[in-house]
N, C-alpha and C positions, 0 to 999 in steps of 0.2 A: 626606433627601436624597440623591438620588443622586450616588455618590462612585466612581470610574471604580477610586480605588487601594484602596478600602472591598472593592468588590465582587470587584477581580483577589484580594484577602485572603482573602475568603470561598467561593470558586469551589477556590480552591487546597487551603483546609482541610476543603473537602466531599469534595474528589477523595484526598487523602489521608488521612481518616478511616476508607478504609475499606481495610483491608491487602490490597495487589498491587493497586489501582488504579494508582498510580502507576507503577509499574514496566509497568501496561498501556498504559497514554498513552504511557511512554516509545519503549516499542516498537513503537508507529504511527507517534507521529512521525519515528523513525529509520524506520521503512521508507518509509515515504513521501518523506524525507529522498532515497530512491535512486531511489524510482519514477517519480515525474514529471520530474526531470530525463533519463531514460531513454527517457521517452515521447516527451520531445521531441526527441529522437534519433532516432527511428524513421524521417523523411523523407532524413535520414542518411544511414541505414543504407541504406536501399530504393537511391538513386542510388549512394552510392561503393563498397558491399560488393558490391551484386549486380548492378548495373548495369540498375538500373529506369530507366521515364520516368514523365510526372504521370499516367499510368494507375496503376501500380505503387506508387505514393505516396497515390493517392485509395483503391485497394483497404487496404492498409497500415490508413489513419486509418479507414475502414470497418467493417473486421473488428474493430481496436481497438473502438470507440465501440460499434457492436454487442455486444461480448463484454459490456462494460460494462452495455448495457442488458438485456441477455440475463439476466446475475448478480440484476441488481436487481428485473427481473420473478419470475426463482423464487424469490427470497428475500419475494419479498413476496405471490408468490400463495398461501403457507400457511403455517401454524406448525409448526416441524419439533421436533422431539424429538430435539434433537443436542445436546450442549453445545458451546454458542458457544466456548467456548476454544480448546477442540479444534479447534474448524471455524476457528478466524481464523490459530491457529499452522499449520494444513494448509496453508492459502491463501496464508500465508508462503511455504513450501516450494514451492510449484508456479510462486509467482510467479517464486519468484528461480531454481528450475529453468529456467524458460521463458525467462527472460533469461540465464542462461545457456549452456544450449542455441543460444539464437540465433546467440550471438557463435563458439560452435564451426561454424557450419553452412558448408560452401564456396561460393561465387559461386552454384553453380547451384541451390540448397538452397533459393532464395526462397518454393515453397508451404511447406514445412516453418517459414520466417519466420514466413510468412501463419497458419500455425495455432498457433506458439507466443503469434502476438501477438493472439488469440483468445484464448487459455488464459489469459493473464493477464489480458486485460480481463475476463473472467467474475469471475476469481479476484480480481483488488483489490475487485471492487465486492459480490462476496459477503463478503468478510472487512472490508469498510468497514460494511455494512448488519451483520452480525453485532459489529461494535465498538458502531455506536450503541446498535442492540439491549444489550448487557451494560450499556453506561451508563446509558440510562432505566431499565431494572428495580434499578439496583442504588445510582444516587443521590436524592437526593432531591427532588420537581418543583420544591419551592420554589428549589433553588438548582441545577438542572439548566441552566436557560440561563446561568448564569455559567459551570460549569463547560466548557459546550462550546465559549461564548466564547475561554475562556482556552486551551481545546485547539487552536482553529481558529487562535489569534494566534501561539499557539508553532509551530503549523505550518506556517505560512507563513514563518518565518526561516530554519529547515533546507531549504525547499523552494528560496529563490532564494541559499542557500548551496550546496544541491545539485549547481544549475545551473551556477553559476559551478564548481565542482571536476570536474564533470561537461566541459564545455567544456575545461578545463585538460589533463583526463586523456586525450580523445579527439583533441587537438592531440598531446599527447605521447607518446601509451600506445597508440593507435586506438581507434577504433571497437569493434570485435570485442574489443579485448584488454576495454573500457569495460565493455560488456554482460557480460564474463561477470567483473570486478570487482564491479559492483553485485549479480547474480543471485549469487552466491555470498554477499556479506555478507548477502542479506536471508534467504538457507536458512540463514545463521547464526544472526540473528537469531530466526527460527522454533525454532530447538533450544534458545537460550537461552529462550526464551517456554514450553520443554513441560519444562524445567528449575527455574523458580520453584517455589514448594508453592504460594506466596499470591496468583499470576496463577491456576493452574489449578484453586482452589477458588474464585474470582470466580461460576461458574455452580452452583449448588451447585443449584439446583432442578434444572439438567437432572439 
């Protein structure tokens, strides 16, 4: 009979049965903890820091969504002979740098902000596609659904907490400093991913 707790335990056991997979999941969830709240703050950044209007707000949403679509299209177009773990960690660094550099821009740097936003959209889509690809190739198909459900369930809670925390930072620290802090932390997570041997060995076939 279906049992929520039993399926949770099975997914958790399957994930931790592979060395490094638990860390791989944890790092990805931590990155989304900062990406999702900052993405929600793009309109505020456009209005308050760059002095834009509805046109500029729409443009930022378009380049963010268009970048994500472009990244997904590039990853789905063909199979690349590249270590996907290295790719994921590199995308963490690019997303983090894009956020941090956006926070350092002066009010006259809106075009650069649009460029960094598109870059972060492409990078987040690439790392998400690479992450799912690694999980699909390393986790047995019989428990893959449980593992992915577990990942999404754990990912929703940090995202909600991140929204609350980022709102607090934006109010008390400032929008630009929030972008800088979030970007710096994401870059640090990428460096941590490179420093964990068990994580780096997850994509052995590449």
